[in-house]
Each structure stands twice: as C-alpha cells, then as structure tokens.
N, C-alpha and C positions, 0 to 999 in steps of 0.2 A: 504493500500499500504505500503511494507516495505520501510524503510529509513535507510540511512547509515550515520554515523556521518561524518561531513566534517571538516577538519582542517581549522582554521582560516586563511584568507588571511590578513596578516600584512603590513601595510605600514611603512616606516622606522622610523617615529615618534611615531608609537604605540609600538615599541619595549619594552620601559621601562614599559609599562603597562603590556605586556606579561610575561616579566621577574618577576614582582610583582605578578602576578596571579599564576605563577608556584611556586614561593615561598610560597604562601598562600597553595597551593595544597599540597607542600611537607610537610608544617607543620602540616596540617590537618591529612595527612596520617600517619606521625610519632606519633601523638597524639593518633590516633585510635589504632595503633599497641601496643603502650605501656600503654594505659589506662590512659593518662594525659589529665586533662582539661585545654586546651588552648584557650577557647572560647573568653576570655577577649583579648587576643593577636591578635586572628584572627580578630575580630570586628575592632580593632585599624587599622590592615593592610587593611581591605576592605575599611574602611573610608578613609584611605591614598590613596588607589587606585582610589576611586570615585574622591577625590579631585584632584589627578594628571590627571585624564581623563579630568576633567573640565578645569584645567589649560592648558592642551595641545590644546584642541579644541576650546578654547576660545581665542587663540593667533596663530592661523595658518597663514602662510604667503599665499599669493595668488597662488603660485605654489604647495603648500601643499593643499590648498582648491581644486585645480585642480585634484589632486590625489584622494581626497574624492569623488569628482563629478564622476569621472571615476571608481570608485571603482566596481569591477565585481558583488559584491553581494548587491549594491545599487538597492532599489526597482524600478523596471521599470513601463512603462505605464500600461500594462496588470496586473502587481502586484496591483497597485493602483485601477484600475478600479474594479477588484474583490474584492478587500478589502472594498471599499466604496459604492459600488452599491447594491440595493436591487435585482436587477436581470440585466442580460446583454446578448445581443445577437450580436456577432460580424458579420459585413457585409464585403463582399468581393467583389473586382473588380472595376476598374475604367471605365467600359463600353466602353472601347477602346481595349480590348482584353488582359488584363494584371491585376494581383494582387500582388502588391509590399509588401512583408511581413515585410519590414524596416518601414512601416507606417501602423498602424492598427486603426480600428475603428468600431463604432456600435452604437446601441441604447440600453439604460439602464434607470433605475431609481435611482435618488438619493433621498433618504427620501421621496419617493413617486411620486417625480416630474419627468416626462418624459425628458430625456436629450439626446443630442448626444455626445459621448465622442470619442476622436482620439487622437492619439500621436505616436512618434517615438517609435521603439521597438528595443532595442539592444539583443544580445544573452547571455546566462549564460556561455556556454563553446565555445571552438574553433568551433566545429561542427555547433552549434545554431547560433554563430556571422557569420559565412560564409553564412548561410541559410538566415539570415537577413541582410546581407551586412553591418554589424556592427553599424546598426541604420542609414545608410546613403540611404536616399530613391531616387529612379530613378524618373523621370518624371511622371510615372504612379502612384506613391505613393502620389504625390500633387494632381494629378487629380481624385484620389480616395477620398481623403480628402476633395476636393471642392465638389465633389458628395454628400457626406455625410453633409457637411454642407448646401448645397442648400436644401436637404431632410429636414434638421432640420428647415430651414428658412420656408419652405413650410408648416410644420405642426406646427410651432410656439414653437419649442423646444429650449431651451438653449443649447449653444455649450460650451463644456469643451475640451481645448486641453492640451496635456503634451508634454514638448519640452525637447527631450535629444537625441542630435545628434552631432557629430563633425561637419556636414555639410552635404549638399546634394551630393550626388555622382558625381564626376566630370570627369568621364571616357568618351571616345570618345563615347561610344554607348549611354550614357545619353545625350550628347550634340547633337547626331543625332535625338535623341527623343524629343528635345526641352526642355532642362531642365530650361534655362532661361526663356522662355515664360511660362512654367507650373507655376514656382515660382511667376513671375509677375502677371500672371492672378490671382493667388490666392491672393496677396496683393491687387489688385484692388477690387476684387469681396467682401472681407472680409470687407471693409469699407462700402460697400452697404447693407449687411445683417441687418434685422430688429431685430433679437433675440439678447439676452444679449451674450455676447462672453467673456469667462475667459480663459485666458492662463497662464499655470503654468510651469516654469523651473524647472524640477525635478532632473535633472542631469547636463549635459553638453549641453548649447545651443550655437552653431556655425554657424556664417555666414548665408547665404540666406536660408541654409537648416532649420534653425530654424524660420526665419521670414516667411517661406512659411505657417506655421500654427500660426504665432505669432501676428497677428493682432487683438486685442481685446480691449473690454471696460476696462478691468483690467489685468494687467500683474503681476503675482505673481511669488516668487522665493524662493526656499527652501534656507536656511541659508548657506549652504555649497555648493551650486550649482554655476555654472559660466555661463556667457552669454558674448559672445565676437564676434567681426566682423571677426576674424581669430584666429586660435589656437595659444597659445604663441610659439609653435614650429616653425610654418609657419611664423609668424611674426619676429622671430629671424633670420630664414634663409634667410628673404627678406632684412631686415635691415642692418644685420651684418654679413650676410653669415656664420652665425654659430648657429646651432640649440642649441648648448649647453648653449647658453644664453636665452634659454626660461625663466628661473625663472625671469630675469631682464625684459623681454617682459611682462610676466605676470602681473607685478608692473605697468608698463607703459600703460597696455591695460585698466586697472580698470575694471577687469572682475568678481570681487566678489560682492555679494549682497549689502553689506554696502556702498561701493563705487557707485553702480548703482543707490541705494536709493538715495543718496546725489545728483546725477546727474539729478534725475527725470526721469530715463529710466524705472525703475520698480514702482510698486505702494505699494507693501506690501511684507515684508519678513516673511516667515514661519520657525519659530524655529524649529530645529531639536533635536531629542533625544540626550543625552550626547554620543558623540562617533560616531555621524552621523546617518543617517536614515538607514543605513545597520545594526546597531547596535540593533535596535528595530523597524522594518518595521511597525509593526501593530500600534505602537503609532504614527510614521510618518503619516500613513494613517488617523488615527483619526484627527490629527492636520489638514491635508489637507481637509478632509470632512468638518469639522467645519467652516474653513475659507471660503470654497467654497460656503457653505449654507448662510453665513453671506453675502458674496458679491452678491450672486444671490438675496437674498431678497432686497438688495439695488437697484440692476438693474432692478429687475421686478417692482419696484415703477415708473420707467421712461417710457415715451412713445417711440415708436420706432424712431421718429425723433430726439428726445432729446439724445437718446443713439448714433445715428449715428453722430450728431453734436459734442458731447463730445468725441467720438472715433477720430473724424477728428482732433479737436483741441489738443488732447493729442499727437498725432504724429506729429503734425505740430511744438510743442514746442521742440521736441527733437533735441539736437544738436544746440540749439539758445543760446547764452551766451552773457553776457554784461561784457567788460572788462574796468576797471577803467584806465583812462589816468595817465601816469606817468610823 
C-alpha cells in the first residue's frame, strides 16, 4: 500500500524541538553539498535534542499533559490491539439493533492466552472522528461492551479494556436511549464478573463514559494520559463561567497519572517513550503488552471470589480520606 509522508503535528511546547531538528537538517544538508565532515557537531546537537525532549516531557503541566493525551496521532484502542495480539477478531452489535463504532471490541490472543479486548475508539481525521463520534459512545456502545464481557465471563477469558474518551455522548438521543442506565448497568455487572479485568487509560479518560468500561481488578494508566470526572474546560465553565481557566482547573482536578497514583485511584503508571506514545507507538505497545502480561499472571493466581472481593474493596476505598485535626 502506498504511503505519503505526513507533516508532524506540533504542540506549542514541542516547537523548540522542531526548530532544533530543522537546524540539524540544515547543517547536514550544507555539509553534504560542500563535502564537509560535521558529524561531531551533529552528534552534539542530536544529544542536545534528546536532552531537551526529556527535559520538556518530564516537566509538563497538567494542561500540557492533556494536550499530549488528546494528540491526534496518539495510539488508539485498535492500534494497541493490533500491535499486542497474536490474532484478533472484532465482534459487532449490541443485540438490540445497533453497533456503535465509538466503542470496539472482540476476541484475541495475548501471548497465546485467549482474551476479550474492548475500548473507546477515536478517529484519525475529521471524517473518521465524525463516524466514530469522537470516541463518545451511545448507550448501545456500552451494551455491546457488556455483551462482550459476559461472553468473556462465560468462557473464562480475561477482559482487557482500553479507556480513551472525553465522555459518553450526552445528546438528547443518547438520553432517550438510556445512557445513564447503560453505564450504571455496566458498573454493577463488572463487579460481579468472575474473570480477571484489567483497565488501561491510554489517552483521555473522562467522566462516566470512562467508568462504563473502567471497573476492574487493576487500573493502569499511561504516563501522559489523563483521568478526570469532567474535562478541565467543562469544570472551568461551571466553576468560574470561563472556559479559558481550563489550565487552572486541570491542576485542581488532579487529572494526571502521578497525582492519581498518590490518591490511590490507579494501580500502576506505564512509562511512555520520550516524546509521548505518539512518538514511538510500537515501543508504547511493547510496554503495554509486558505490563498486561505481568498483571494477568498475578490475577490468574487468585480465585474468582478473591478477585471479586478485592475488586469491591479497591473501589470502596476510593474517595475516603482522613484529615488531621488542626
């Protein structure tokens, strides 16, 4: 299949890196044209570029991490599934007359082990995003997900879910179809499943749309992903009547992986390649696969009642804090 070179999509804080890369290319081109050996200078500049990239991505603000999580080239659910699975067959339909493309799932093998994998699916361009409703499922998407999870439970296959949505679709039509009921049903039923469940936030995890496939024995999260009760823009509009205060809201909401790990919301942070998962998708997929296999190995040692009890206790602890008297 023919491929065309795509221009990189630069975030504001990545511009110094792009300028340095352009400078390196210019020096290399001039050296070739004039027959001059500048390999030592180029190595120094490349080392400086790597150091600068590490410095930038190790000190991102919450609002900047949100930009990385929303990057249009960030690997999606289908990207990861195709990269980590030995074989994969997508299954369609909620058995109620619909098939929501914003939530995909099916059966596959992970290092020989049969598993059910499902998750939110955003588009790569405007046309694809419209077709997939920007990764915001209708109720039928959550009913399809629950059908697949019940299938996994029936045939003793672990469940792997991948979270990447700004939230469930909140339009009038979705409300008419029972959006709240569909998500609530999933929350209740996922607590009752016997098989291991591992949920991974791969991009943007927002509101009940994320929770609808987010009840698991382990909740993993990529380093530059975000997980939040509401988008910072929505929070700022509600609290301050000003969406421009989204960066301030992003800090207050504690949406980044390291804050959520401290709060006990997530269980493990997955490191990303320098520059984010979109900079090296295959390396990110290899990291994800290794961590999933390690967690599956741990969970498979437990009995079904033990997993259900630990799952229940895990979520009961969320939001419980002890404050010292002053």
